[in-house]
Legacy VTK file of the C-alpha trace (Angstrom):
# vtk DataFile Version 3.0
C-alpha trace
ASCII
DATASET POLYDATA
POINTS 822 float
-1.131 -21.063 -15.233
1.510 -18.659 -16.123
2.531 -18.676 -12.423
3.114 -22.524 -12.360
6.902 -23.593 -11.570
9.118 -21.901 -14.343
6.470 -20.809 -16.708
7.396 -17.266 -16.478
10.573 -17.753 -18.452
8.792 -20.553 -20.580
6.310 -18.260 -21.772
8.838 -15.235 -22.368
8.014 -15.729 -26.365
4.491 -14.341 -25.901
5.776 -10.911 -24.827
8.417 -11.018 -27.672
5.679 -11.489 -30.446
3.295 -8.763 -31.719
-0.457 -9.448 -31.379
-3.637 -8.327 -33.075
-7.194 -8.317 -31.408
-9.878 -7.736 -33.733
-13.677 -8.221 -34.142
-16.730 -7.550 -36.293
-19.760 -5.798 -34.537
-22.923 -4.349 -35.613
-23.814 -0.760 -34.470
-26.693 -0.735 -32.253
-27.940 2.735 -33.240
-28.669 4.799 -36.350
-25.592 6.597 -36.901
-26.973 9.421 -38.835
-28.902 10.576 -35.662
-25.836 11.433 -33.885
-23.591 14.453 -34.418
-20.461 12.758 -32.966
-19.514 8.957 -32.415
-16.415 8.124 -30.432
-14.593 5.064 -29.859
-13.301 5.033 -26.304
-10.410 2.879 -24.769
-10.177 3.303 -21.056
-6.863 1.249 -21.129
-4.790 0.097 -23.936
-1.517 -1.767 -22.779
0.587 -0.342 -24.478
1.871 0.222 -27.911
-0.888 -0.065 -30.588
-2.243 1.053 -33.778
-6.182 1.116 -34.031
-8.102 0.494 -37.101
-11.947 0.605 -37.775
-12.998 -0.487 -41.390
-9.189 -0.527 -42.401
-8.964 3.275 -41.577
-6.411 4.080 -38.970
-7.826 6.079 -35.954
-4.405 6.455 -34.171
-1.951 4.915 -32.145
-1.425 4.505 -28.460
1.764 4.455 -26.372
0.762 4.944 -22.650
-1.007 2.411 -20.676
-2.197 4.843 -18.186
-3.980 7.127 -20.675
-7.348 7.099 -21.909
-7.878 7.138 -25.648
-10.927 8.517 -27.557
-11.066 8.410 -31.393
-13.851 10.299 -33.307
-15.402 7.607 -35.608
-18.358 9.745 -36.803
-17.523 9.723 -40.386
-16.052 6.121 -40.557
-18.698 3.898 -38.531
-21.179 1.764 -40.513
-23.950 -0.502 -39.788
-21.310 -3.465 -39.699
-17.939 -2.691 -38.558
-14.442 -4.478 -38.283
-12.255 -3.165 -35.519
-8.641 -3.940 -35.186
-5.901 -3.282 -32.401
-2.440 -4.071 -33.796
-0.229 -4.410 -30.731
3.456 -4.127 -30.948
5.550 -6.071 -28.413
6.338 -3.745 -25.468
9.868 -5.295 -25.173
10.954 -4.480 -28.588
9.367 -0.961 -28.541
11.091 -0.197 -25.260
14.319 -1.520 -26.953
13.887 0.468 -29.942
12.935 3.915 -28.085
16.162 3.299 -26.172
18.199 2.831 -29.234
16.810 5.900 -30.860
17.931 7.942 -27.612
21.359 8.521 -28.948
22.266 11.793 -27.145
23.048 9.955 -23.618
22.268 6.981 -21.947
19.340 6.669 -19.484
19.871 4.181 -16.963
19.162 1.539 -15.719
19.378 -0.496 -19.042
18.328 -3.765 -17.497
17.350 -5.118 -14.293
19.660 -7.323 -12.206
19.879 -11.045 -13.803
18.353 -12.466 -10.735
15.067 -11.006 -11.676
15.015 -12.690 -14.964
13.451 -9.528 -16.473
13.355 -7.536 -19.649
15.460 -4.239 -20.451
14.474 -0.656 -20.669
11.302 -0.435 -18.798
11.716 3.473 -18.412
11.395 3.870 -22.050
7.832 2.886 -22.058
4.756 4.318 -20.313
3.658 0.817 -18.893
3.689 -0.663 -15.557
7.269 -0.704 -14.742
7.398 -3.995 -12.739
5.805 -5.909 -15.515
9.454 -6.061 -17.010
10.167 -7.811 -13.544
10.932 -6.567 -9.945
12.893 -7.876 -7.017
9.356 -9.500 -5.885
7.787 -10.078 -9.191
7.936 -11.954 -12.437
8.316 -10.567 -15.947
5.113 -10.536 -17.683
5.197 -7.815 -20.238
1.664 -8.112 -20.975
0.157 -6.673 -24.097
-3.843 -6.068 -24.757
-6.934 -4.198 -23.804
-6.733 -3.932 -20.026
-9.774 -1.796 -19.320
-13.141 -1.057 -20.947
-13.860 -0.185 -24.424
-16.950 1.284 -25.508
-18.724 3.535 -28.166
-20.254 6.932 -27.294
-22.803 8.696 -29.438
-24.106 12.071 -28.671
-25.582 15.342 -29.883
-24.726 18.837 -28.322
-22.626 18.091 -25.393
-21.201 15.155 -23.243
-19.728 14.862 -19.848
-16.371 13.521 -19.620
-15.111 14.246 -16.147
-17.005 14.989 -13.010
-15.176 15.675 -9.814
-15.698 17.469 -6.440
-13.188 18.473 -3.925
-14.044 19.912 -0.249
-12.645 22.981 1.170
-13.113 24.320 4.649
-13.146 27.977 4.724
-11.847 28.846 8.189
-12.786 32.527 8.464
-16.426 31.666 7.718
-16.250 28.281 9.442
-18.175 27.063 6.568
-17.599 23.950 4.182
-17.733 24.587 0.504
-17.550 22.088 -2.315
-15.641 22.647 -5.784
-17.439 20.724 -8.486
-15.695 20.691 -11.733
-17.269 19.253 -15.055
-15.497 18.735 -18.243
-17.329 18.512 -21.338
-17.004 17.463 -24.911
-18.906 20.426 -26.728
-20.078 19.508 -30.452
-21.817 22.438 -31.079
-20.115 25.309 -32.755
-21.569 27.948 -30.773
-21.653 28.318 -26.906
-24.362 26.312 -25.115
-26.023 28.064 -21.901
-28.031 26.295 -19.293
-28.724 25.571 -15.432
-26.904 23.337 -13.133
-28.747 22.379 -9.961
-26.807 20.850 -7.088
-28.518 19.200 -4.328
-27.470 17.559 -1.220
-30.676 16.781 0.855
-29.094 15.503 4.085
-27.414 18.980 4.433
-30.429 20.926 3.346
-28.113 22.501 0.606
-29.559 23.340 -2.938
-28.112 25.731 -5.282
-28.658 26.649 -9.017
-26.233 28.144 -11.236
-26.610 29.607 -14.850
-23.637 28.387 -17.028
-22.323 28.648 -20.314
-20.238 25.762 -22.214
-17.634 27.074 -24.815
-17.158 24.746 -27.949
-14.392 22.186 -27.982
-13.497 20.904 -24.336
-15.689 23.072 -22.234
-15.510 23.040 -18.486
-17.667 24.212 -15.682
-16.321 25.012 -12.070
-18.805 25.720 -9.347
-18.282 26.550 -5.982
-21.267 25.263 -3.634
-21.276 26.352 -0.016
-22.853 24.302 2.328
-25.905 25.572 4.208
-24.450 27.687 7.116
-26.642 25.996 9.701
-25.781 22.639 8.662
-22.277 23.530 8.073
-21.434 22.817 11.834
-23.147 19.446 11.866
-21.303 18.219 8.664
-19.661 14.698 9.595
-16.062 14.877 8.222
-14.557 11.801 6.607
-11.952 10.236 8.979
-9.113 7.880 8.543
-9.865 4.310 10.058
-9.722 4.303 13.916
-10.247 8.099 14.120
-14.135 8.476 13.357
-16.567 7.558 10.721
-16.251 7.588 6.823
-19.313 9.863 6.224
-20.336 10.486 2.722
-23.384 12.502 1.584
-25.513 11.912 -1.361
-25.666 14.414 -3.950
-27.232 15.050 -7.289
-26.119 17.353 -9.847
-28.598 18.038 -12.793
-27.391 19.910 -16.006
-30.225 21.295 -18.064
-28.892 22.747 -21.185
-30.819 24.627 -23.822
-29.732 21.952 -26.363
-32.310 19.651 -24.881
-31.582 16.645 -23.021
-30.495 16.830 -19.569
-27.657 15.008 -17.472
-28.017 13.812 -13.902
-24.978 12.866 -11.855
-25.272 10.944 -8.894
-22.108 11.080 -6.435
-21.019 11.177 -2.875
-19.507 14.293 -1.356
-17.114 13.748 1.261
-15.722 16.417 3.602
-12.213 16.384 4.777
-9.052 18.597 4.757
-5.602 17.385 4.399
-2.268 19.179 5.359
1.182 18.032 5.148
2.914 19.861 8.037
6.668 20.837 7.504
7.611 23.265 10.129
10.347 23.793 12.675
10.497 21.479 15.849
11.824 22.862 19.242
15.122 21.209 20.061
15.651 19.905 16.529
17.178 20.952 13.319
15.248 20.341 10.133
11.507 20.236 9.985
8.502 18.261 10.809
6.741 16.009 8.146
3.325 14.803 9.150
-0.363 14.704 7.986
-3.051 16.851 9.663
-6.623 15.531 8.863
-9.549 17.847 9.396
-7.192 19.759 11.578
-5.936 16.752 13.682
-2.402 15.132 13.433
-2.740 11.518 12.484
-0.021 8.984 13.077
0.119 7.121 9.808
-0.062 3.322 10.177
0.097 1.054 7.316
2.086 -0.595 4.246
2.832 -0.256 0.561
0.584 -1.432 -2.086
1.827 -3.259 -5.360
-0.273 -4.599 -8.065
-2.340 -7.598 -7.014
-1.446 -9.676 -9.988
0.716 -9.562 -13.175
-2.566 -9.893 -15.245
-4.733 -7.276 -14.261
-8.024 -8.524 -15.424
-7.667 -11.157 -12.629
-7.989 -8.315 -9.958
-11.745 -8.299 -9.305
-13.459 -6.368 -6.928
-13.516 -9.269 -4.384
-9.604 -9.366 -4.573
-9.524 -5.732 -3.892
-12.116 -5.823 -1.004
-10.260 -8.804 0.765
-6.840 -7.283 0.690
-8.075 -3.818 1.888
-10.387 -5.146 4.412
-7.377 -7.081 5.684
-5.322 -3.986 5.833
-8.124 -2.209 7.617
-8.719 -5.210 10.044
-4.780 -4.962 10.980
-5.706 -1.437 12.219
-3.744 0.159 9.179
-5.173 3.844 8.162
-2.992 4.222 5.209
-1.287 2.574 2.205
1.226 3.968 -0.440
0.270 3.134 -3.955
3.732 2.658 -5.059
5.252 4.143 -8.155
6.171 0.916 -10.106
2.902 -0.466 -10.561
-0.553 1.073 -11.748
-2.937 3.715 -10.861
-5.534 1.455 -9.390
-8.998 0.876 -10.603
-11.809 3.251 -9.470
-13.004 0.293 -7.088
-9.717 0.204 -5.033
-10.242 3.928 -4.297
-13.999 3.528 -3.581
-13.111 0.583 -1.140
-10.410 2.962 0.554
-13.124 5.736 0.961
-15.424 3.335 2.639
-12.787 1.647 4.929
-11.051 5.010 5.584
-7.719 4.003 4.375
-5.771 6.919 3.342
-3.657 6.705 0.101
-0.343 8.159 -0.392
-0.431 8.071 -4.305
2.750 7.881 -6.346
2.950 8.773 -10.037
4.146 5.837 -12.228
7.931 6.262 -12.096
10.190 4.048 -9.887
13.963 3.352 -9.556
15.048 4.811 -12.793
15.946 7.707 -14.629
13.551 8.847 -17.503
13.550 10.516 -20.969
12.225 14.163 -21.450
11.752 14.216 -25.255
8.732 16.215 -26.254
6.712 13.076 -27.486
7.442 11.470 -24.117
6.437 14.530 -22.075
3.288 15.180 -23.956
2.259 11.331 -23.208
3.047 11.966 -19.549
1.183 15.180 -19.260
-1.868 13.546 -20.901
-1.657 10.610 -18.264
-1.087 12.915 -15.305
-4.194 15.301 -16.026
-6.305 12.082 -16.850
-5.363 10.155 -13.607
-5.748 13.397 -11.352
-9.272 14.322 -12.965
-10.154 10.638 -12.656
-9.100 10.171 -8.920
-9.186 13.573 -7.138
-12.816 13.191 -5.719
-11.632 10.439 -3.436
-11.124 11.602 0.070
-8.800 8.533 0.694
-6.143 10.103 -1.357
-4.156 12.478 0.779
-0.869 13.074 -1.227
0.531 13.023 -4.634
4.026 12.007 -5.009
6.201 12.451 -8.109
8.078 9.013 -8.300
9.565 6.303 -6.000
13.336 6.680 -5.310
14.475 8.796 -8.242
15.695 11.736 -6.315
17.624 9.322 -4.171
18.945 7.449 -7.261
20.509 10.764 -8.676
21.748 11.896 -4.994
23.230 8.542 -4.220
24.485 7.935 -7.659
22.859 4.374 -8.187
23.743 4.357 -11.753
27.344 5.495 -11.447
26.989 8.579 -13.385
30.271 10.584 -13.894
30.113 13.796 -12.005
30.594 16.013 -15.149
27.352 14.417 -16.595
25.114 14.851 -13.679
24.014 18.372 -14.796
21.829 16.655 -17.911
19.990 14.246 -15.387
19.186 16.768 -13.040
17.745 18.945 -15.638
15.835 16.072 -16.857
14.375 15.301 -13.426
13.294 18.822 -12.776
11.877 19.015 -16.169
9.650 15.978 -15.702
8.547 15.892 -11.929
8.428 19.518 -11.367
7.986 21.513 -14.646
5.446 18.846 -15.994
3.804 16.559 -13.536
3.777 19.238 -10.531
2.408 21.900 -12.705
-0.426 19.842 -13.815
-1.173 18.609 -10.341
-1.243 22.115 -8.891
-3.699 23.380 -11.863
-5.839 20.397 -11.582
-6.167 19.851 -7.653
-5.564 22.414 -5.193
-6.848 20.384 -2.425
-3.989 18.200 -1.509
-0.170 18.396 -0.993
2.408 17.119 -3.652
5.902 16.177 -2.993
8.409 15.367 -5.901
9.683 11.998 -4.821
9.899 9.478 -2.078
12.104 9.386 -0.052
12.637 13.162 0.005
13.645 15.954 2.254
10.264 17.728 1.292
10.752 21.501 1.709
14.493 21.003 2.068
14.714 19.098 -1.205
12.822 22.106 -2.957
15.270 24.595 -1.362
18.211 22.613 -2.747
16.522 22.812 -6.385
14.401 19.522 -6.002
17.462 17.370 -5.543
18.801 17.215 -2.048
22.224 15.978 -1.114
20.766 13.322 0.897
17.136 12.433 0.593
17.668 10.008 3.705
18.234 12.792 6.090
16.178 12.107 9.444
15.585 15.514 10.107
13.502 16.140 7.046
10.869 14.270 5.037
10.381 10.722 4.742
12.867 7.674 4.503
13.099 4.337 3.215
15.401 1.987 5.231
16.479 -1.621 4.448
19.107 -3.578 6.524
19.498 -7.324 6.106
22.747 -7.947 7.785
22.361 -6.331 11.433
20.365 -7.977 13.965
16.818 -6.777 13.555
15.909 -7.032 17.160
18.444 -4.286 17.848
16.449 -1.010 17.668
19.494 1.317 17.488
20.164 0.188 13.895
16.885 2.000 12.834
16.880 5.653 11.734
14.857 7.970 14.118
13.328 9.548 11.109
10.354 11.909 10.811
8.415 9.351 8.616
9.307 5.713 7.717
7.727 5.273 4.214
9.241 1.962 3.386
11.240 -0.568 5.462
11.106 -4.419 5.658
12.107 -7.962 5.654
11.315 -11.047 3.507
9.754 -14.182 4.336
8.281 -17.035 2.487
4.585 -17.692 1.851
2.976 -20.678 3.424
3.535 -24.084 2.121
-0.179 -24.342 0.829
0.282 -21.317 -1.214
3.796 -22.416 -2.589
2.199 -25.914 -3.197
-0.357 -24.771 -5.818
2.630 -23.652 -8.186
5.322 -26.217 -7.688
5.857 -30.010 -7.582
7.343 -32.509 -4.958
11.026 -31.978 -6.131
10.788 -28.197 -5.525
9.719 -28.436 -1.928
13.216 -27.733 -0.420
14.905 -24.331 0.614
17.704 -24.872 -1.819
15.844 -26.245 -4.795
16.120 -24.727 -8.278
12.390 -23.694 -7.741
13.329 -22.029 -4.545
16.107 -20.033 -6.301
14.062 -19.271 -9.274
11.299 -17.716 -7.346
13.644 -15.390 -5.170
14.110 -12.393 -7.310
16.267 -10.523 -4.632
19.920 -11.059 -4.871
20.966 -13.410 -2.054
17.401 -13.131 -0.614
17.040 -16.510 0.597
20.658 -16.497 2.594
19.772 -13.093 4.023
16.629 -14.567 5.729
18.771 -17.549 6.887
21.298 -15.061 8.202
18.587 -13.039 10.089
16.889 -16.190 11.420
20.308 -17.443 12.837
20.578 -14.326 15.051
17.859 -15.707 17.465
16.624 -19.080 16.298
18.280 -22.386 15.633
18.093 -23.600 11.808
16.019 -26.768 11.121
17.924 -29.944 10.908
15.209 -32.397 10.229
16.117 -35.414 7.913
12.639 -35.370 6.381
13.199 -32.874 3.420
9.481 -31.652 3.353
9.259 -31.006 7.038
12.581 -29.220 6.851
11.376 -26.981 3.968
8.113 -26.317 6.025
10.112 -25.622 9.246
12.146 -23.086 7.027
8.935 -21.304 5.821
7.566 -21.032 9.448
10.939 -19.629 10.702
11.153 -17.084 7.824
7.558 -15.892 8.897
8.347 -15.766 12.659
11.597 -13.800 11.873
9.790 -11.277 9.511
6.993 -10.596 11.937
9.286 -10.284 14.927
11.692 -7.926 12.871
8.965 -5.647 11.427
7.385 -5.699 14.883
10.650 -4.299 16.507
11.136 -1.668 13.835
7.394 -0.509 13.935
7.313 -0.127 17.484
10.443 1.718 17.486
8.690 4.218 15.042
5.640 4.432 17.271
7.401 5.130 20.381
9.328 7.826 18.650
6.568 10.167 17.789
6.470 12.325 20.822
10.260 12.789 21.796
13.347 14.265 20.268
16.541 12.690 20.987
19.968 14.272 19.740
17.745 16.100 17.473
15.747 13.093 15.991
12.229 11.987 16.330
8.770 13.170 15.979
8.235 10.002 13.770
4.784 10.467 12.352
4.528 7.391 10.004
5.115 3.697 9.694
4.354 2.311 6.176
6.173 -0.981 5.922
7.186 -2.608 2.650
5.005 -4.459 1.602
1.333 -5.303 1.884
0.523 -7.779 -0.806
2.062 -10.219 -3.279
1.914 -10.348 -7.094
2.491 -13.914 -7.325
3.475 -16.941 -4.854
6.977 -16.210 -4.037
9.458 -15.123 -1.094
8.725 -11.388 -0.720
8.607 -8.756 1.757
4.560 -9.070 1.895
2.348 -9.474 4.896
-0.568 -10.897 2.919
0.326 -13.708 0.452
-0.942 -13.944 -3.125
-4.630 -15.091 -2.576
-4.953 -12.918 0.558
-3.706 -15.451 3.284
-2.409 -13.712 6.320
1.236 -14.206 7.085
2.280 -14.196 10.606
3.459 -10.648 10.254
-0.022 -9.324 9.455
-1.196 -11.005 12.736
1.506 -9.160 14.316
0.493 -5.870 12.495
-2.797 -6.138 14.063
-1.280 -5.744 17.387
1.774 -3.614 16.613
-0.668 -0.976 15.160
-3.172 -1.404 17.906
-4.830 1.994 18.865
-3.471 1.365 22.554
-0.174 -0.381 22.933
2.509 -0.763 25.460
5.974 -0.915 23.673
9.183 -2.125 25.696
12.847 -1.532 24.813
15.970 -2.056 26.366
18.943 0.438 26.428
22.225 -0.257 28.330
20.404 -2.679 30.545
17.536 -0.747 31.379
14.025 -1.735 30.457
11.731 1.034 29.314
8.096 0.668 28.750
6.080 3.658 26.652
2.378 3.759 26.389
1.432 4.499 22.719
-1.886 5.726 21.969
-3.844 6.895 18.917
-6.978 7.457 20.945
-8.286 11.098 21.011
-8.542 11.401 24.864
-6.281 10.842 27.739
-6.568 7.538 29.611
-5.917 6.520 33.186
-4.658 2.912 33.004
-3.061 0.125 34.842
0.211 -1.371 33.488
0.300 -5.165 34.259
3.995 -6.538 33.999
4.270 -10.467 34.319
7.598 -12.516 34.386
7.146 -16.110 33.065
9.757 -18.754 33.457
9.995 -20.745 30.025
9.483 -24.054 31.882
6.148 -23.173 33.867
2.653 -21.811 33.529
2.921 -20.139 36.948
4.115 -16.708 36.680
7.250 -16.100 38.320
6.051 -12.539 39.429
3.712 -9.890 38.673
3.696 -6.333 38.907
1.040 -3.898 38.432
1.340 -0.067 38.113
-1.870 1.890 38.571
-2.472 5.499 37.614
-0.606 5.407 34.442
-1.681 8.331 32.181
-1.277 7.552 28.760
-1.753 10.798 26.553
-4.037 11.005 23.670
-2.228 10.562 20.355
1.266 10.345 21.859
3.951 7.880 23.102
4.853 8.493 26.815
7.422 6.735 28.906
5.415 4.959 31.666
7.842 2.542 33.242
11.628 2.182 33.766
13.726 -0.418 35.655
17.091 -2.147 35.335
16.851 -5.683 34.115
19.059 -6.772 36.851
16.885 -5.229 39.460
13.982 -6.656 37.848
15.601 -10.208 37.718
16.564 -9.758 41.297
13.087 -9.231 42.275
11.929 -12.328 40.144
13.516 -14.965 42.195
15.296 -17.852 39.888
14.809 -15.712 37.022
17.815 -15.269 34.574
17.883 -13.518 31.124
17.824 -17.057 29.464
15.099 -18.762 31.481
12.350 -16.025 31.517
10.447 -13.807 29.293
8.380 -10.494 30.211
4.843 -9.962 29.091
2.882 -6.666 29.557
-0.469 -4.890 28.967
-2.640 -1.884 29.801
-5.985 -2.265 31.169
-8.439 0.653 31.798
-12.269 0.715 32.744
-14.961 0.176 30.510
-13.152 -2.880 29.102
-10.199 -0.813 27.330
-7.414 -3.069 26.859
-4.090 -3.134 24.774
-3.028 -6.328 23.271
-0.491 -8.309 25.390
3.047 -7.629 24.269
6.188 -9.415 24.992
9.854 -8.562 25.654
12.491 -11.266 25.250
15.646 -11.108 27.445
17.709 -13.438 25.206
17.630 -14.967 21.859
15.306 -17.901 21.880
18.279 -20.176 20.528
19.525 -19.738 23.874
16.534 -19.850 26.085
16.602 -22.371 28.972
13.509 -24.379 30.211
11.597 -24.457 26.888
10.005 -27.892 26.751
8.561 -30.013 23.990
4.803 -29.315 24.123
1.707 -31.009 22.865
-0.506 -28.573 21.159
-4.164 -29.543 20.472
-7.261 -27.694 19.337
-10.880 -28.428 19.407
-12.887 -26.818 16.537
-16.940 -25.886 16.821
-19.065 -23.681 14.868
-20.843 -20.546 16.307
-23.075 -18.787 13.695
-20.795 -17.467 10.831
-17.516 -18.224 12.842
-15.515 -20.993 14.087
-14.149 -21.369 17.552
-10.901 -23.035 18.140
-10.008 -23.983 21.857
-6.223 -24.392 21.800
-4.276 -26.535 24.579
-0.720 -26.734 25.385
1.196 -28.707 27.969
3.971 -26.277 28.111
4.813 -22.454 27.311
4.904 -22.307 23.505
6.477 -19.420 21.749
5.100 -18.325 18.213
2.110 -20.757 18.330
0.865 -20.890 14.444
-2.504 -21.930 13.264
-2.425 -22.953 9.569
-5.721 -24.339 7.852
-4.064 -24.863 4.253
-5.917 -23.276 1.403
-9.156 -22.754 3.224
-9.816 -19.222 2.885
-10.312 -16.927 6.033
-8.325 -15.565 8.936
-7.845 -15.878 12.645
-8.439 -13.547 15.398
-4.644 -14.085 16.533
-1.880 -15.970 15.293
1.833 -16.493 16.056
1.324 -15.727 19.530
3.143 -16.374 22.912
1.219 -19.036 24.592
1.725 -18.808 28.393
-1.437 -20.221 29.591
-2.848 -23.843 29.153
-5.695 -22.664 27.096
-6.376 -20.034 24.508
-9.392 -19.438 22.410
-9.023 -18.313 18.897
-11.863 -17.425 16.462
-11.661 -18.234 12.662
-13.521 -16.063 10.267
-14.037 -17.971 7.052
-14.068 -15.772 3.633
-15.881 -18.953 2.005
-18.133 -21.561 3.174
-16.228 -24.431 5.144
-17.044 -27.025 7.766
-15.664 -28.084 11.242
-14.409 -31.365 9.540
-12.609 -29.540 6.810
-10.968 -27.073 9.313
-10.043 -30.065 11.626
-8.677 -32.153 8.666
-6.459 -29.115 7.332
-5.255 -27.771 10.610
-1.506 -27.866 11.607
-0.335 -26.230 14.711
3.338 -25.352 14.905
5.376 -23.614 17.746
8.965 -22.898 17.947
9.779 -25.996 19.954
8.288 -28.155 17.080
11.222 -27.085 14.902
14.132 -29.760 14.789
LINES 1 823
822 0 1 2 3 4 5 6 7 8 9 10 11 12 13 14 15 16 17 18 19 20 21 22 23 24 25 26 27 28 29 30 31 32 33 34 35 36 37 38 39 40 41 42 43 44 45 46 47 48 49 50 51 52 53 54 55 56 57 58 59 60 61 62 63 64 65 66 67 68 69 70 71 72 73 74 75 76 77 78 79 80 81 82 83 84 85 86 87 88 89 90 91 92 93 94 95 96 97 98 99 100 101 102 103 104 105 106 107 108 109 110 111 112 113 114 115 116 117 118 119 120 121 122 123 124 125 126 127 128 129 130 131 132 133 134 135 136 137 138 139 140 141 142 143 144 145 146 147 148 149 150 151 152 153 154 155 156 157 158 159 160 161 162 163 164 165 166 167 168 169 170 171 172 173 174 175 176 177 178 179 180 181 182 183 184 185 186 187 188 189 190 191 192 193 194 195 196 197 198 199 200 201 202 203 204 205 206 207 208 209 210 211 212 213 214 215 216 217 218 219 220 221 222 223 224 225 226 227 228 229 230 231 232 233 234 235 236 237 238 239 240 241 242 243 244 245 246 247 248 249 250 251 252 253 254 255 256 257 258 259 260 261 262 263 264 265 266 267 268 269 270 271 272 273 274 275 276 277 278 279 280 281 282 283 284 285 286 287 288 289 290 291 292 293 294 295 296 297 298 299 300 301 302 303 304 305 306 307 308 309 310 311 312 313 314 315 316 317 318 319 320 321 322 323 324 325 326 327 328 329 330 331 332 333 334 335 336 337 338 339 340 341 342 343 344 345 346 347 348 349 350 351 352 353 354 355 356 357 358 359 360 361 362 363 364 365 366 367 368 369 370 371 372 373 374 375 376 377 378 379 380 381 382 383 384 385 386 387 388 389 390 391 392 393 394 395 396 397 398 399 400 401 402 403 404 405 406 407 408 409 410 411 412 413 414 415 416 417 418 419 420 421 422 423 424 425 426 427 428 429 430 431 432 433 434 435 436 437 438 439 440 441 442 443 444 445 446 447 448 449 450 451 452 453 454 455 456 457 458 459 460 461 462 463 464 465 466 467 468 469 470 471 472 473 474 475 476 477 478 479 480 481 482 483 484 485 486 487 488 489 490 491 492 493 494 495 496 497 498 499 500 501 502 503 504 505 506 507 508 509 510 511 512 513 514 515 516 517 518 519 520 521 522 523 524 525 526 527 528 529 530 531 532 533 534 535 536 537 538 539 540 541 542 543 544 545 546 547 548 549 550 551 552 553 554 555 556 557 558 559 560 561 562 563 564 565 566 567 568 569 570 571 572 573 574 575 576 577 578 579 580 581 582 583 584 585 586 587 588 589 590 591 592 593 594 595 596 597 598 599 600 601 602 603 604 605 606 607 608 609 610 611 612 613 614 615 616 617 618 619 620 621 622 623 624 625 626 627 628 629 630 631 632 633 634 635 636 637 638 639 640 641 642 643 644 645 646 647 648 649 650 651 652 653 654 655 656 657 658 659 660 661 662 663 664 665 666 667 668 669 670 671 672 673 674 675 676 677 678 679 680 681 682 683 684 685 686 687 688 689 690 691 692 693 694 695 696 697 698 699 700 701 702 703 704 705 706 707 708 709 710 711 712 713 714 715 716 717 718 719 720 721 722 723 724 725 726 727 728 729 730 731 732 733 734 735 736 737 738 739 740 741 742 743 744 745 746 747 748 749 750 751 752 753 754 755 756 757 758 759 760 761 762 763 764 765 766 767 768 769 770 771 772 773 774 775 776 777 778 779 780 781 782 783 784 785 786 787 788 789 790 791 792 793 794 795 796 797 798 799 800 801 802 803 804 805 806 807 808 809 810 811 812 813 814 815 816 817 818 819 820 821
C-alpha cells in the first residue's frame, strides 16, 4: 500500500523513472469499411508520446485534455500500440529550466510537504506534487478510458443542454449544442427532432453540418402551457431535483441516425453583486431560480492520490455524506482535478451546487504560446463536457492566485510586478474567461477565489486587497487566536474557505501504521503532518479550553489526543460557521450580509491530520456530525458580546414560522435543570437570521440560583407545531478546563437491530460533554455524535454502509466523553 507508513518517500523513484505502456490488439471490425478511424484517449497523465505500429501519432502534455488521433491510414488487423511516458517531475523541471526570461514562483513546496518542484510548469493535478494535506505521488499513466471509434460521414463528439428562462415571455427554453466531426467533404443536411414527453414538447429542425468540426445550436422553447408547470431543479433543502427525460434524434441524409438520451434540468443562476444600503462595497450571493440561497457546504479535494481507486461508490458515499449533513454546495478546488462525470451526476441528483475552479492553485503560471494553447484546449473540453450539469453554478479561474500577487506571497520586487500582472490577465481573463463566455452563457464566471468580484474587475482584475470583507469572497485561517472568540472572524460577504485541523480516528490511522507510530510525537506523526507546525497548532488551540492528556499509557494518550483534536476542530468550525450564518441579515459597521459558508475541507486524500470532516474511507469525524447541526435548516445560535447573551433564529426555510424558544440552564453536576425559560411567539423569518433573545449573563445567572459561569452550561432549541424542531444548541459560559462539578461518568450502551439500522441506547451516570461513539472500521454513520449528554438516556441510530451485526458493533464500540480524558 503506497499509503503505508513512509512509503510515499520510499516509492519516490517510481515518479522519477519513465514508463511505457504497450499492448497488441486485434481490430474487431473491417478497417476498409470506415472512412475514419480514431484512437481516443479521454485522459493521459501526463507527458507521453503515442505510437501505433511504430508510427508516432502525437504527443500529450495535459492531463485534463482529451486527445483524439486519426489512425485511419495506419490501423491493421493486428496492431501494436505504445504510450511512452516521460517522468512528470523531470518534465516540469526541464520546462522551468527552459523558461529563462524570468522566474515563475513558487519553485518548490515547503520541505515539510516532502514534495516535488515546479508543479506550475505542467498541466497536471497540482497536488500530486504534494500539498499541505497530501502526499507527493506524481503518477503517470492512462487515467481515463481509451477507445477506438470508427465512423462514416459524421460523428457526435459533444452534446450539451443549457436552460434559460425568458422573463418577458415567462417561458423556459433549452439551448442544445451538438459538435460533430464531419468526414464528408461537402455539407450534410438533415433533420433533428427533440422530444420531451413529460412537457409535451416536440420540435423538429432542418440543419446543415459543415465539413470539419461542424456544430449545431438549437433553441427549443418549452410548450407555453407546460412552461408554468415545469419543475425547476433546486439545491438540497430548497426543493426537488427534477430532471426531464429527453430524446434528441439526428437523421442526416448520409444515412444512419443518432439517438441521444439525456436529462433536461431547468434552473437559473445569478451571482448578485450590487450596492447594499448602509454599507460600502457590493453584495456577493447566489440567486437560484430567482431565490437568494445561503450557500452551506465545504471544499472538495481529490478523493485519492490514485484516481482509478475513486469508484462510483467512493463518490456516492462522500457526496451523500455532504447532503446528509445539510450541505447544499461544494467547491471543487483548483489544485486537484476536474471531477469525473459521475461526480457531477450525483451532485445533480442530490442537489449539491458546485463552485467549479479551473485547475490552477497557489502559484504563478507561464503564458508562452504552447502553454496557452494547451490550456485553451483544456478549458473548452472541460466546459463542453460539464456545462449541462445544473449542479455547476459558477466557473472560477483559479485558487488564491489573485491574492498571491496582491499580498506578494513570492517576494516579487515591486519593479517586476508588471510582468506577473500581465501574465495573470493573459491567462485567466484573455484566455480562460474568453473561452468560458463563448462556450457557456448560462452561468457566472469569476477570475479567482478569493476575489473582490466586480471590484477586482474594476481594478484591472487584480485588486489591492482580495480579502476585503465588503466585496466578493474571502479565505480566512487563524490558528493562534482562540477560536471560540467570534470577534476574530471576518464579517465577510461570503466565506469560501476557513478551517482547523484534526487527526483522523485511530481505526483509520492504524491501517497505515505500526505500534511504534502510535504517539503524537512519533516520526510517523511528524511525517504525516504536511502543514508547518500543524501538530503544535492543534495542541495550542486545544489548550485554550481543554486539559491536555497526561495518561501514562502511551496508546491511551495517543487516542485521547486524537479525540481532543476532533472535539476542538468541531467546536472551532461550529463557532465560525454559526457566526457566518447569523451575519446573513445584518450590517454592522458596514460589514455583513454573509451569504455563504464553505469550510475547508470536506474529504481526505490519505490517512493523515488535515482540515477534513470526512476521513479517508468516508468515516465521519466529529466535525461532520456537528455540521449536520450547524447547517440545519432551522437553528438557534448564541453568542456573547460584552457580557450579554444574544440568541438568533437562523432559517433557510421558505416561510416565516411562529416558534417557541426553550432555554435551559444545566449545572455540570446534576441532571436536574437549574432553571428553564420559554419564550413563545418567536417569529423566525424565512431565509434570514433574526435576533430573538437578549439578556446579560449576570442577570441570567442571578435568576438561576447557584449557577456560576464555571458550574453551568446553557442549552436551547426552537420548537414549532407539526413537529418542526431545531437541533438543541449549547453555549459554554467558561472553558471546559475550568468547568466545576463535572464528574467521572459511567457510559454504557445497548445495541439492537431494527430493520436495516441499529439502535444504540446510551446511558450515563452524570452529565457528559462531547460523547463520542466509535465502532472502529465498521463502515457506517450515527444519527448524532459528539453531543452534550444532559439526560441519563439517549437513543442514537447507526446507519450501516455494509452488512454488520449486533455482535460486531458491540465488540467494536468505544464510548468516550471529555471526562474520560486523563
